[in-house]
PQR file with spaces between the fields and no chain letter, atoms N, CA, C, O and H, PARSE charges and radii, in Angstrom:
ATOM       1  N    MET     1      -5.938   30.511   15.204 -0.4000 1.5000
ATOM       2  CA   MET     1      -5.884   30.622   16.848 -0.0000 2.0000
ATOM       3  C    MET     1      -6.496   29.835   17.578  0.5500 1.7000
ATOM       4  O    MET     1      -6.342   30.040   18.782 -0.5500 1.4000
ATOM       5  N    PRO     2      -7.257   28.851   17.239 -0.5600 1.5000
ATOM       6  CA   PRO     2      -7.995   28.376   18.489  0.2800 2.0000
ATOM       7  C    PRO     2      -6.916   27.085   19.039  0.5500 1.7000
ATOM       8  O    PRO     2      -6.812   26.477   20.105 -0.5500 1.4000
ATOM       9  N    ARG     3      -6.220   27.028   17.764 -0.4000 1.5000
ATOM      10  CA   ARG     3      -5.377   25.778   18.620 -0.0000 2.0000
ATOM      11  C    ARG     3      -3.892   26.507   19.439  0.5500 1.7000
ATOM      12  O    ARG     3      -3.021   25.711   19.790 -0.5500 1.4000
ATOM      13  H    ARG     3      -6.305   27.522   16.898  0.4000 1.0000
ATOM      14  N    LEU     4      -3.728   27.647   19.641 -0.4000 1.5000
ATOM      15  CA   LEU     4      -3.328   28.443   20.602 -0.0000 2.0000
ATOM      16  C    LEU     4      -3.586   28.505   21.967  0.5500 1.7000
ATOM      17  O    LEU     4      -2.748   28.759   22.833 -0.5500 1.4000
ATOM      18  H    LEU     4      -4.435   28.294   19.357  0.4000 1.0000
ATOM      19  N    ASN     5      -4.972   28.226   22.170 -0.4000 1.5000
ATOM      20  CA   ASN     5      -5.382   28.096   23.637 -0.0000 2.0000
ATOM      21  C    ASN     5      -5.087   27.292   24.320  0.5500 1.7000
ATOM      22  O    ASN     5      -5.110   27.393   25.547 -0.5500 1.4000
ATOM      23  H    ASN     5      -5.653   28.020   21.467  0.4000 1.0000
ATOM      24  N    SER     6      -4.713   26.222   23.637 -0.4000 1.5000
ATOM      25  CA   SER     6      -4.000   24.581   24.737 -0.0000 2.0000
ATOM      26  C    SER     6      -2.094   24.978   24.729  0.5500 1.7000
ATOM      27  O    SER     6      -1.127   24.294   25.062 -0.5500 1.4000
ATOM      28  H    SER     6      -4.695   26.139   22.641  0.4000 1.0000
ATOM      29  N    ILE     7      -2.212   26.370   24.189 -0.4000 1.5000
ATOM      30  CA   ILE     7      -0.012   26.765   24.993 -0.0000 2.0000
ATOM      31  C    ILE     7      -0.318   27.426   25.500  0.5500 1.7000
ATOM      32  O    ILE     7       0.670   27.701   26.182 -0.5500 1.4000
ATOM      33  H    ILE     7      -2.998   26.926   23.917  0.4000 1.0000
ATOM      34  N    ILE     8      -1.300   28.243   25.871 -0.4000 1.5000
ATOM      35  CA   ILE     8      -1.914   29.517   26.905 -0.0000 2.0000
ATOM      36  C    ILE     8      -1.395   29.236   28.263  0.5500 1.7000
ATOM      37  O    ILE     8      -0.562   29.861   28.922 -0.5500 1.4000
ATOM      38  H    ILE     8      -2.102   28.020   25.317  0.4000 1.0000
ATOM      39  N    PRO     9      -2.049   28.186   28.536 -0.5600 1.5000
ATOM      40  CA   PRO     9      -2.251   27.395   30.355  0.2800 2.0000
ATOM      41  C    PRO     9      -0.712   27.583   30.495  0.5500 1.7000
ATOM      42  O    PRO     9      -0.244   28.402   31.286 -0.5500 1.4000
ATOM      43  N    LEU    10       0.226   26.617   29.521 -0.4000 1.5000
ATOM      44  CA   LEU    10       1.356   26.201   29.739 -0.0000 2.0000
ATOM      45  C    LEU    10       2.627   27.099   29.462  0.5500 1.7000
ATOM      46  O    LEU    10       3.709   26.522   29.361 -0.5500 1.4000
ATOM      47  H    LEU    10      -0.154   25.951   28.879  0.4000 1.0000
ATOM      48  N    VAL    11       2.577   28.280   29.351 -0.4000 1.5000
ATOM      49  CA   VAL    11       3.121   29.558   29.453 -0.0000 2.0000
ATOM      50  C    VAL    11       2.949   30.468   30.422  0.5500 1.7000
ATOM      51  O    VAL    11       3.759   31.300   30.829 -0.5500 1.4000
ATOM      52  H    VAL    11       1.697   28.749   29.433  0.4000 1.0000
ATOM      53  N    GLY    12       1.531   30.204   30.870 -0.4000 1.5000
ATOM      54  CA   GLY    12       0.841   31.292   31.559 -0.0000 2.0000
ATOM      55  C    GLY    12       1.410   30.490   33.286  0.5500 1.7000
ATOM      56  O    GLY    12       1.241   31.147   34.313 -0.5500 1.4000
ATOM      57  H    GLY    12       0.873   29.528   30.540  0.4000 1.0000
ATOM      58  N    SER    13       1.961   29.276   33.338 -0.4000 1.5000
ATOM      59  CA   SER    13       2.495   28.847   34.442 -0.0000 2.0000
ATOM      60  C    SER    13       4.079   28.778   34.415  0.5500 1.7000
ATOM      61  O    SER    13       4.904   28.839   35.328 -0.5500 1.4000
ATOM      62  H    SER    13       2.098   28.742   32.503  0.4000 1.0000
ATOM      63  N    LEU    14       4.196   28.643   33.183 -0.4000 1.5000
ATOM      64  CA   LEU    14       5.541   28.798   33.111 -0.0000 2.0000
ATOM      65  C    LEU    14       5.736   30.311   33.169  0.5500 1.7000
ATOM      66  O    LEU    14       6.894   30.352   33.583 -0.5500 1.4000
ATOM      67  H    LEU    14       3.526   28.593   32.442  0.4000 1.0000
ATOM      68  N    LEU    15       5.463   31.219   33.064 -0.4000 1.5000
ATOM      69  CA   LEU    15       5.575   33.000   33.572 -0.0000 2.0000
ATOM      70  C    LEU    15       5.297   33.002   35.120  0.5500 1.7000
ATOM      71  O    LEU    15       5.686   33.929   35.829 -0.5500 1.4000
ATOM      72  H    LEU    15       4.522   31.186   32.727  0.4000 1.0000
ATOM      73  N    LEU    16       4.625   31.953   35.595 -0.4000 1.5000
ATOM      74  CA   LEU    16       4.389   32.043   37.326 -0.0000 2.0000
ATOM      75  C    LEU    16       5.802   31.665   37.944  0.5500 1.7000
ATOM      76  O    LEU    16       6.002   32.126   39.068 -0.5500 1.4000
ATOM      77  H    LEU    16       4.309   31.200   35.019  0.4000 1.0000
ATOM      78  N    SER    17       6.719   30.968   37.434 -0.4000 1.5000
ATOM      79  CA   SER    17       7.621   30.665   38.362 -0.0000 2.0000
ATOM      80  C    SER    17       8.862   31.809   38.210  0.5500 1.7000
ATOM      81  O    SER    17       8.662   32.698   37.382 -0.5500 1.4000
ATOM      82  H    SER    17       6.557   30.594   36.521  0.4000 1.0000
ATOM      83  N    ARG    18       9.945   31.827   38.855 -0.4000 1.5000
ATOM      84  CA   ARG    18      11.074   32.853   39.034 -0.0000 2.0000
ATOM      85  C    ARG    18      12.354   32.113   37.473  0.5500 1.7000
ATOM      86  O    ARG    18      13.002   32.572   36.532 -0.5500 1.4000
ATOM      87  H    ARG    18      10.108   31.105   39.527  0.4000 1.0000
ATOM      88  N    GLY    19      12.194   31.395   37.814 -0.4000 1.5000
ATOM      89  CA   GLY    19      12.920   30.157   36.868 -0.0000 2.0000
ATOM      90  C    GLY    19      12.439   30.364   35.406  0.5500 1.7000
ATOM      91  O    GLY    19      13.261   30.440   34.492 -0.5500 1.4000
ATOM      92  H    GLY    19      11.668   31.022   38.578  0.4000 1.0000
ATOM      93  N    GLY    20      10.570   30.492   35.106 -0.4000 1.5000
ATOM      94  CA   GLY    20      10.277   30.208   33.931 -0.0000 2.0000
ATOM      95  C    GLY    20      10.164   31.740   33.427  0.5500 1.7000
ATOM      96  O    GLY    20      10.232   31.971   32.220 -0.5500 1.4000
ATOM      97  H    GLY    20       9.902   30.431   35.848  0.4000 1.0000
ATOM      98  N    ARG    21       9.948   33.047   34.600 -0.4000 1.5000
ATOM      99  CA   ARG    21      10.491   33.881   33.193 -0.0000 2.0000
ATOM     100  C    ARG    21      11.386   34.577   33.311  0.5500 1.7000
ATOM     101  O    ARG    21      11.328   35.787   33.093 -0.5500 1.4000
ATOM     102  H    ARG    21       9.893   32.859   35.580  0.4000 1.0000
ATOM     103  N    ARG    22      12.816   33.714   33.829 -0.4000 1.5000
ATOM     104  CA   ARG    22      14.203   33.989   33.132 -0.0000 2.0000
ATOM     105  C    ARG    22      14.306   33.326   32.205  0.5500 1.7000
ATOM     106  O    ARG    22      14.768   33.879   31.207 -0.5500 1.4000
ATOM     107  H    ARG    22      12.863   32.731   34.006  0.4000 1.0000
ATOM     108  N    LEU    23      13.944   31.911   32.112 -0.4000 1.5000
ATOM     109  CA   LEU    23      14.029   31.222   30.647 -0.0000 2.0000
ATOM     110  C    LEU    23      13.162   31.604   29.756  0.5500 1.7000
ATOM     111  O    LEU    23      13.893   31.804   28.786 -0.5500 1.4000
ATOM     112  H    LEU    23      13.569   31.462   32.923  0.4000 1.0000
ATOM     113  N    ALA    24      11.946   31.877   29.376 -0.4000 1.5000
ATOM     114  CA   ALA    24      10.965   32.617   28.747 -0.0000 2.0000
ATOM     115  C    ALA    24      11.760   33.764   28.381  0.5500 1.7000
ATOM     116  O    ALA    24      12.004   33.761   27.175 -0.5500 1.4000
ATOM     117  H    ALA    24      11.352   31.715   30.164  0.4000 1.0000
ATOM     118  N    GLY    25      12.285   34.817   29.054 -0.4000 1.5000
ATOM     119  CA   GLY    25      12.867   36.210   28.725 -0.0000 2.0000
ATOM     120  C    GLY    25      13.889   35.725   27.875  0.5500 1.7000
ATOM     121  O    GLY    25      13.856   36.127   26.712 -0.5500 1.4000
ATOM     122  H    GLY    25      12.087   34.819   30.034  0.4000 1.0000
ATOM     123  N    ARG    26      14.861   34.883   28.235 -0.4000 1.5000
ATOM     124  CA   ARG    26      15.958   34.660   27.818 -0.0000 2.0000
ATOM     125  C    ARG    26      15.925   34.207   26.177  0.5500 1.7000
ATOM     126  O    ARG    26      16.738   34.511   25.304 -0.5500 1.4000
ATOM     127  H    ARG    26      14.888   34.557   29.180  0.4000 1.0000
ATOM     128  N    HIS    27      14.416   33.182   26.041 -0.4000 1.5000
ATOM     129  CA   HIS    27      14.341   32.604   24.758 -0.0000 2.0000
ATOM     130  C    HIS    27      12.783   33.012   24.418  0.5500 1.7000
ATOM     131  O    HIS    27      11.962   32.133   24.158 -0.5500 1.4000
ATOM     132  H    HIS    27      13.756   32.935   26.750  0.4000 1.0000
ATOM     133  N    ALA    28      12.449   34.353   24.436 -0.4000 1.5000
ATOM     134  CA   ALA    28      11.326   34.660   23.891 -0.0000 2.0000
ATOM     135  C    ALA    28      10.930   34.504   22.174  0.5500 1.7000
ATOM     136  O    ALA    28       9.856   34.213   21.648 -0.5500 1.4000
ATOM     137  H    ALA    28      13.117   35.067   24.647  0.4000 1.0000
ATOM     138  N    GLY    29      12.248   34.823   21.576 -0.4000 1.5000
ATOM     139  CA   GLY    29      12.338   34.757   19.926 -0.0000 2.0000
ATOM     140  C    GLY    29      12.343   33.077   19.973  0.5500 1.7000
ATOM     141  O    GLY    29      11.891   32.630   18.919 -0.5500 1.4000
ATOM     142  H    GLY    29      13.120   35.059   22.003  0.4000 1.0000
ATOM     143  N    LYS    30      12.743   32.028   20.932 -0.4000 1.5000
ATOM     144  CA   LYS    30      12.854   31.032   19.749 -0.0000 2.0000
ATOM     145  C    LYS    30      11.187   30.753   20.704  0.5500 1.7000
ATOM     146  O    LYS    30      10.998   29.624   21.158 -0.5500 1.4000
ATOM     147  H    LYS    30      13.110   32.391   21.788  0.4000 1.0000
ATOM     148  N    LEU    31      10.771   31.175   20.788 -0.4000 1.5000
ATOM     149  CA   LEU    31       9.887   30.360   21.841 -0.0000 2.0000
ATOM     150  C    LEU    31       9.007   30.780   20.533  0.5500 1.7000
ATOM     151  O    LEU    31       8.437   29.945   19.831 -0.5500 1.4000
ATOM     152  H    LEU    31      10.924   32.091   20.420  0.4000 1.0000
ATOM     153  N    ALA    32       8.975   32.073   20.317 -0.4000 1.5000
ATOM     154  CA   ALA    32       7.439   32.753   19.274 -0.0000 2.0000
ATOM     155  C    ALA    32       7.869   32.010   18.232  0.5500 1.7000
ATOM     156  O    ALA    32       7.002   31.513   17.513 -0.5500 1.4000
ATOM     157  H    ALA    32       9.438   32.752   20.887  0.4000 1.0000
ATOM     158  N    LEU    33       9.594   31.722   17.856 -0.4000 1.5000
ATOM     159  CA   LEU    33       9.058   31.413   16.398 -0.0000 2.0000
ATOM     160  C    LEU    33       8.730   29.255   16.175  0.5500 1.7000
ATOM     161  O    LEU    33       8.263   28.617   15.231 -0.5500 1.4000
ATOM     162  H    LEU    33      10.298   32.126   18.440  0.4000 1.0000
ATOM     163  N    ALA    34       9.219   28.846   17.444 -0.4000 1.5000
ATOM     164  CA   ALA    34       8.975   27.721   17.923 -0.0000 2.0000
ATOM     165  C    ALA    34       7.070   27.206   17.732  0.5500 1.7000
ATOM     166  O    ALA    34       6.541   26.233   17.196 -0.5500 1.4000
ATOM     167  H    ALA    34       9.597   29.364   18.211  0.4000 1.0000
ATOM     168  N    THR    35       6.436   28.581   18.567 -0.4000 1.5000
ATOM     169  CA   THR    35       4.949   28.820   18.316 -0.0000 2.0000
ATOM     170  C    THR    35       4.397   28.892   17.147  0.5500 1.7000
ATOM     171  O    THR    35       3.371   28.282   16.845 -0.5500 1.4000
ATOM     172  H    THR    35       6.866   29.372   19.002  0.4000 1.0000
ATOM     173  N    LEU    36       5.217   29.860   16.178 -0.4000 1.5000
ATOM     174  CA   LEU    36       4.383   29.911   14.533 -0.0000 2.0000
ATOM     175  C    LEU    36       5.048   28.776   14.288  0.5500 1.7000
ATOM     176  O    LEU    36       4.007   28.229   14.651 -0.5500 1.4000
ATOM     177  H    LEU    36       6.051   30.355   16.423  0.4000 1.0000
ATOM     178  N    ALA    37       5.918   27.687   13.971 -0.4000 1.5000
ATOM     179  CA   ALA    37       6.361   26.529   13.447 -0.0000 2.0000
ATOM     180  C    ALA    37       4.957   25.638   13.558  0.5500 1.7000
ATOM     181  O    ALA    37       4.353   25.026   12.677 -0.5500 1.4000
ATOM     182  H    ALA    37       6.764   28.132   13.676  0.4000 1.0000
ATOM     183  N    LEU    38       4.785   25.733   14.405 -0.4000 1.5000
ATOM     184  CA   LEU    38       4.031   24.756   15.429 -0.0000 2.0000
ATOM     185  C    LEU    38       2.131   24.827   14.328  0.5500 1.7000
ATOM     186  O    LEU    38       1.363   23.989   13.857 -0.5500 1.4000
ATOM     187  H    LEU    38       5.276   26.230   15.120  0.4000 1.0000
ATOM     188  N    GLU    39       2.183   26.096   14.398 -0.4000 1.5000
ATOM     189  CA   GLU    39       0.920   26.547   13.923 -0.0000 2.0000
ATOM     190  C    GLU    39       0.476   26.532   12.492  0.5500 1.7000
ATOM     191  O    GLU    39      -0.663   26.393   12.046 -0.5500 1.4000
ATOM     192  H    GLU    39       2.807   26.777   14.781  0.4000 1.0000
ATOM     193  N    VAL    40       2.032   26.770   11.640 -0.4000 1.5000
ATOM     194  CA   VAL    40       2.264   26.741   10.748 -0.0000 2.0000
ATOM     195  C    VAL    40       2.403   25.120   10.115  0.5500 1.7000
ATOM     196  O    VAL    40       1.868   25.077    9.007 -0.5500 1.4000
ATOM     197  H    VAL    40       2.957   26.883   12.003  0.4000 1.0000
ATOM     198  N    TRP    41       2.804   24.194   10.408 -0.4000 1.5000
ATOM     199  CA   TRP    41       2.849   22.630   10.406 -0.0000 2.0000
ATOM     200  C    TRP    41       1.403   22.216   10.474  0.5500 1.7000
ATOM     201  O    TRP    41       0.823   21.592    9.585 -0.5500 1.4000
ATOM     202  H    TRP    41       3.239   24.228   11.308  0.4000 1.0000
ATOM     203  N    ARG    42       0.854   22.634   11.648 -0.4000 1.5000
ATOM     204  CA   ARG    42      -0.953   22.338   11.657 -0.0000 2.0000
ATOM     205  C    ARG    42      -1.386   22.734   10.465  0.5500 1.7000
ATOM     206  O    ARG    42      -1.546   21.826    9.649 -0.5500 1.4000
ATOM     207  H    ARG    42       1.325   23.141   12.370  0.4000 1.0000
ATOM     208  N    ASN    43      -1.612   23.762   10.136 -0.4000 1.5000
ATOM     209  CA   ASN    43      -2.183   24.044    9.314 -0.0000 2.0000
ATOM     210  C    ASN    43      -2.089   23.552    7.991  0.5500 1.7000
ATOM     211  O    ASN    43      -3.085   23.339    7.301 -0.5500 1.4000
ATOM     212  H    ASN    43      -1.482   24.499   10.799  0.4000 1.0000
ATOM     213  N    ARG    44      -0.812   23.346    7.577 -0.4000 1.5000
ATOM     214  CA   ARG    44      -0.257   22.566    6.550 -0.0000 2.0000
ATOM     215  C    ARG    44      -0.989   21.169    6.552  0.5500 1.7000
ATOM     216  O    ARG    44      -1.745   20.792    5.657 -0.5500 1.4000
ATOM     217  H    ARG    44      -0.003   23.519    8.137  0.4000 1.0000
ATOM     218  N    ARG    45      -0.778   20.714    7.272 -0.4000 1.5000
ATOM     219  CA   ARG    45      -1.340   19.207    8.186 -0.0000 2.0000
ATOM     220  C    ARG    45      -3.290   18.850    7.499  0.5500 1.7000
ATOM     221  O    ARG    45      -3.822   17.904    6.917 -0.5500 1.4000
ATOM     222  H    ARG    45      -0.164   21.020    7.999  0.4000 1.0000
ATOM     223  N    GLN    46      -3.703   20.031    7.937 -0.4000 1.5000
ATOM     224  CA   GLN    46      -5.133   20.295    7.705 -0.0000 2.0000
ATOM     225  C    GLN    46      -5.488   20.477    6.911  0.5500 1.7000
ATOM     226  O    GLN    46      -6.616   20.086    6.614 -0.5500 1.4000
ATOM     227  H    GLN    46      -3.271   20.799    8.410  0.4000 1.0000
ATOM     228  N    LYS    47      -4.504   21.390    5.858 -0.4000 1.5000
ATOM     229  CA   LYS    47      -4.730   21.275    4.606 -0.0000 2.0000
ATOM     230  C    LYS    47      -4.613   20.465    3.607  0.5500 1.7000
ATOM     231  O    LYS    47      -5.338   20.538    2.616 -0.5500 1.4000
ATOM     232  H    LYS    47      -3.587   21.709    6.099  0.4000 1.0000
ATOM     233  N    ALA    48      -3.377   19.316    3.809 -0.4000 1.5000
ATOM     234  CA   ALA    48      -3.288   18.310    3.463 -0.0000 2.0000
ATOM     235  C    ALA    48      -4.562   17.133    3.337  0.5500 1.7000
ATOM     236  O    ALA    48      -5.006   16.351    2.497 -0.5500 1.4000
ATOM     237  H    ALA    48      -2.788   19.256    4.614  0.4000 1.0000
ATOM     238  N    GLY    49      -4.778   17.473    4.473 -0.4000 1.5000
ATOM     239  CA   GLY    49      -6.419   16.385    5.078 -0.0000 2.0000
ATOM     240  C    GLY    49      -7.137   16.778    4.069  0.5500 1.7000
ATOM     241  O    GLY    49      -7.556   15.930    3.280 -0.5500 1.4000
ATOM     242  H    GLY    49      -4.417   18.108    5.155  0.4000 1.0000
ATOM     243  N    GLN    50      -7.406   18.041    3.901 -0.4000 1.5000
ATOM     244  CA   GLN    50      -9.254   18.257    3.228 -0.0000 2.0000
ATOM     245  C    GLN    50      -8.798   18.446    1.466  0.5500 1.7000
ATOM     246  O    GLN    50      -9.632   18.572    0.570 -0.5500 1.4000
ATOM     247  H    GLN    50      -7.066   18.729    4.542  0.4000 1.0000
ATOM     248  N    THR    51      -6.977   18.425    1.218 -0.4000 1.5000
ATOM     249  CA   THR    51      -6.698   17.868   -0.363 -0.0000 2.0000
ATOM     250  C    THR    51      -6.789   16.664   -0.576  0.5500 1.7000
ATOM     251  O    THR    51      -7.208   16.367   -1.695 -0.5500 1.4000
ATOM     252  H    THR    51      -6.300   18.323    1.947  0.4000 1.0000
ATOM     253  N    GLN    52      -6.469   15.608    0.312 -0.4000 1.5000
ATOM     254  CA   GLN    52      -6.701   14.296   -0.090 -0.0000 2.0000
ATOM     255  C    GLN    52      -7.980   13.805   -0.001  0.5500 1.7000
ATOM     256  O    GLN    52      -8.107   12.788   -0.683 -0.5500 1.4000
ATOM     257  H    GLN    52      -6.129   15.850    1.221  0.4000 1.0000
ATOM     258  N    ASP    53      -9.333   14.255    0.785 -0.4000 1.5000
ATOM     259  CA   ASP    53     -10.265   13.763    0.400 -0.0000 2.0000
ATOM     260  C    ASP    53     -10.510   14.354   -0.861  0.5500 1.7000
ATOM     261  O    ASP    53     -10.502   13.462   -1.709 -0.5500 1.4000
ATOM     262  H    ASP    53      -9.231   15.081    1.340  0.4000 1.0000
ATOM     263  N    GLN    54     -10.724   15.460   -1.355 -0.4000 1.5000
ATOM     264  CA   GLN    54     -11.022   16.004   -2.347 -0.0000 2.0000
ATOM     265  C    GLN    54     -10.271   15.342   -3.902  0.5500 1.7000
ATOM     266  O    GLN    54     -10.788   15.961   -4.832 -0.5500 1.4000
ATOM     267  H    GLN    54     -10.730   16.185   -0.666  0.4000 1.0000
ATOM     268  N    THR    55      -9.509   14.573   -4.294 -0.4000 1.5000
ATOM     269  CA   THR    55      -8.677   14.051   -4.617 -0.0000 2.0000
ATOM     270  C    THR    55      -8.612   12.039   -4.791  0.5500 1.7000
ATOM     271  O    THR    55      -7.944   11.254   -5.463 -0.5500 1.4000
ATOM     272  H    THR    55      -9.089   14.071   -3.538  0.4000 1.0000
ATOM     273  N    THR    56      -9.547   11.941   -3.920 -0.4000 1.5000
ATOM     274  CA   THR    56     -10.146   10.846   -4.007 -0.0000 2.0000
ATOM     275  C    THR    56     -11.492   10.642   -5.089  0.5500 1.7000
ATOM     276  O    THR    56     -11.940    9.588   -5.539 -0.5500 1.4000
ATOM     277  H    THR    56     -10.090   12.579   -3.374  0.4000 1.0000
ATOM     278  N    SER    57     -11.848   11.736   -5.271 -0.4000 1.5000
ATOM     279  CA   SER    57     -13.009   12.221   -5.928 -0.0000 2.0000
ATOM     280  C    SER    57     -13.074   11.999   -7.656  0.5500 1.7000
ATOM     281  O    SER    57     -13.711   11.377   -8.507 -0.5500 1.4000
ATOM     282  H    SER    57     -11.484   12.592   -4.905  0.4000 1.0000
ATOM     283  N    GLU    58     -11.683   13.191   -7.489 -0.4000 1.5000
ATOM     284  CA   GLU    58     -10.881   13.486   -9.175 -0.0000 2.0000
ATOM     285  C    GLU    58      -9.579   13.033   -9.017  0.5500 1.7000
ATOM     286  O    GLU    58      -8.827   13.254   -8.067 -0.5500 1.4000
ATOM     287  H    GLU    58     -11.165   13.695   -6.798  0.4000 1.0000
ATOM     288  N    PRO    59      -9.344   12.306  -10.138 -0.5600 1.5000
ATOM     289  CA   PRO    59      -7.905   12.148  -10.541  0.2800 2.0000
ATOM     290  C    PRO    59      -6.979   12.920  -10.653  0.5500 1.7000
ATOM     291  O    PRO    59      -7.318   13.518  -11.675 -0.5500 1.4000
ATOM     292  N    ARG    60      -5.790   13.470  -10.265 -0.4000 1.5000
ATOM     293  CA   ARG    60      -4.822   14.314  -10.501 -0.0000 2.0000
ATOM     294  C    ARG    60      -4.550   14.441  -11.734  0.5500 1.7000
ATOM     295  O    ARG    60      -4.706   13.414  -12.394 -0.5500 1.4000
ATOM     296  H    ARG    60      -5.514   12.984   -9.435  0.4000 1.0000
ATOM     297  N    PRO    61      -4.145   15.477  -12.357 -0.5600 1.5000
ATOM     298  CA   PRO    61      -3.750   15.325  -13.817  0.2800 2.0000
ATOM     299  C    PRO    61      -2.251   15.393  -13.922  0.5500 1.7000
ATOM     300  O    PRO    61      -1.553   16.170  -13.271 -0.5500 1.4000
ATOM     301  N    ARG    62      -1.849   14.581  -14.732 -0.4000 1.5000
ATOM     302  CA   ARG    62      -0.261   13.952  -14.917 -0.0000 2.0000
ATOM     303  C    ARG    62       0.839   15.543  -14.788  0.5500 1.7000
ATOM     304  O    ARG    62       0.192   16.579  -14.638 -0.5500 1.4000
ATOM     305  H    ARG    62      -2.416   13.950  -15.262  0.4000 1.0000
ATOM     306  N    PRO    63       1.785   15.630  -14.825 -0.5600 1.5000
ATOM     307  CA   PRO    63       2.865   16.587  -14.467  0.2800 2.0000
ATOM     308  C    PRO    63       3.225   16.370  -16.223  0.5500 1.7000
ATOM     309  O    PRO    63       3.269   15.344  -16.902 -0.5500 1.4000
ATOM     310  N    ARG    64       3.500   18.171  -16.661 -0.4000 1.5000
ATOM     311  CA   ARG    64       3.611   18.076  -18.110 -0.0000 2.0000
ATOM     312  C    ARG    64       5.009   17.558  -18.305  0.5500 1.7000
ATOM     313  O    ARG    64       5.812   17.927  -17.448 -0.5500 1.4000
ATOM     314  H    ARG    64       3.463   19.005  -16.109  0.4000 1.0000
ATOM     315  N    SER    65       5.510   16.692  -19.362 -0.4000 1.5000
ATOM     316  CA   SER    65       6.971   16.968  -19.617 -0.0000 2.0000
ATOM     317  C    SER    65       7.752   17.485  -20.582  0.5500 1.7000
ATOM     318  O    SER    65       7.822   17.483  -21.811 -0.5500 1.4000
ATOM     319  H    SER    65       4.858   16.392  -20.058  0.4000 1.0000
ATOM     320  N    ARG    66       8.524   18.091  -19.314 -0.4000 1.5000
ATOM     321  CA   ARG    66       9.168   19.385  -20.240 -0.0000 2.0000
ATOM     322  C    ARG    66      10.053   18.866  -21.522  0.5500 1.7000
ATOM     323  O    ARG    66      10.367   17.728  -21.872 -0.5500 1.4000
ATOM     324  H    ARG    66       8.467   18.093  -18.316  0.4000 1.0000
ATOM     325  N    TRP    67      10.374   20.369  -22.174 -0.4000 1.5000
ATOM     326  CA   TRP    67      11.161   19.866  -23.044 -0.0000 2.0000
ATOM     327  C    TRP    67      12.493   20.806  -23.008  0.5500 1.7000
ATOM     328  O    TRP    67      12.651   22.026  -23.015 -0.5500 1.4000
ATOM     329  H    TRP    67      10.120   21.294  -21.890  0.4000 1.0000
ATOM     330  N    SER    68      13.338   19.745  -22.970 -0.4000 1.5000
ATOM     331  CA   SER    68      15.178   20.250  -22.490 -0.0000 2.0000
ATOM     332  C    SER    68      15.654   20.609  -23.853  0.5500 1.7000
ATOM     333  O    SER    68      16.827   20.967  -23.959 -0.5500 1.4000
ATOM     334  H    SER    68      13.209   18.753  -22.965  0.4000 1.0000
ATOM     335  N    GLY    69      14.918   20.563  -24.878 -0.4000 1.5000
ATOM     336  CA   GLY    69      16.039   21.710  -26.116 -0.0000 2.0000
ATOM     337  C    GLY    69      16.505   20.470  -26.870  0.5500 1.7000
ATOM     338  O    GLY    69      16.481   20.526  -28.100 -0.5500 1.4000
ATOM     339  H    GLY    69      13.965   20.273  -24.791  0.4000 1.0000
ATOM     340  N    ARG    70      16.996   19.169  -26.173 -0.4000 1.5000
ATOM     341  CA   ARG    70      17.615   18.062  -26.830 -0.0000 2.0000
ATOM     342  C    ARG    70      16.398   17.350  -27.941  0.5500 1.7000
ATOM     343  O    ARG    70      15.199   17.293  -27.668 -0.5500 1.4000
ATOM     344  H    ARG    70      17.015   19.123  -25.174  0.4000 1.0000
ATOM     345  N    SER    71      17.020   16.844  -29.225 -0.4000 1.5000
ATOM     346  CA   SER    71      16.364   15.929  -29.139 -0.0000 2.0000
ATOM     347  C    SER    71      16.200   14.694  -28.566  0.5500 1.7000
ATOM     348  O    SER    71      17.138   14.535  -27.785 -0.5500 1.4000
ATOM     349  H    SER    71      17.994   16.891  -29.447  0.4000 1.0000
ATOM     350  N    PRO    72      15.416   13.665  -28.566 -0.5600 1.5000
ATOM     351  CA   PRO    72      15.584   12.142  -28.024  0.2800 2.0000
ATOM     352  C    PRO    72      15.958   11.464  -28.940  0.5500 1.7000
ATOM     353  O    PRO    72      15.561   11.560  -30.101 -0.5500 1.4000
ATOM     354  N    ARG    73      16.997   10.483  -28.399 -0.4000 1.5000
ATOM     355  CA   ARG    73      17.786    9.458  -29.480 -0.0000 2.0000
ATOM     356  C    ARG    73      16.639    8.547  -29.746  0.5500 1.7000
ATOM     357  O    ARG    73      16.770    7.600  -30.521 -0.5500 1.4000
ATOM     358  H    ARG    73      17.319   10.405  -27.455  0.4000 1.0000
């Protein structure tokens, strides 16, 4: 949630104006979804950066080949 702190002043200033309150009321659900999507995206990007650091020291295992039930030609 600390990243949300950068959005709070923006939302606060938006709510101070009359048009901002109208816009926020009309699009509250969209604003909430956009904020949630931003947090999810940032968390995934941060986790991806952490796993890249780990994979440089250990090679990734090869994906298993799956048997389709058909005999190879």
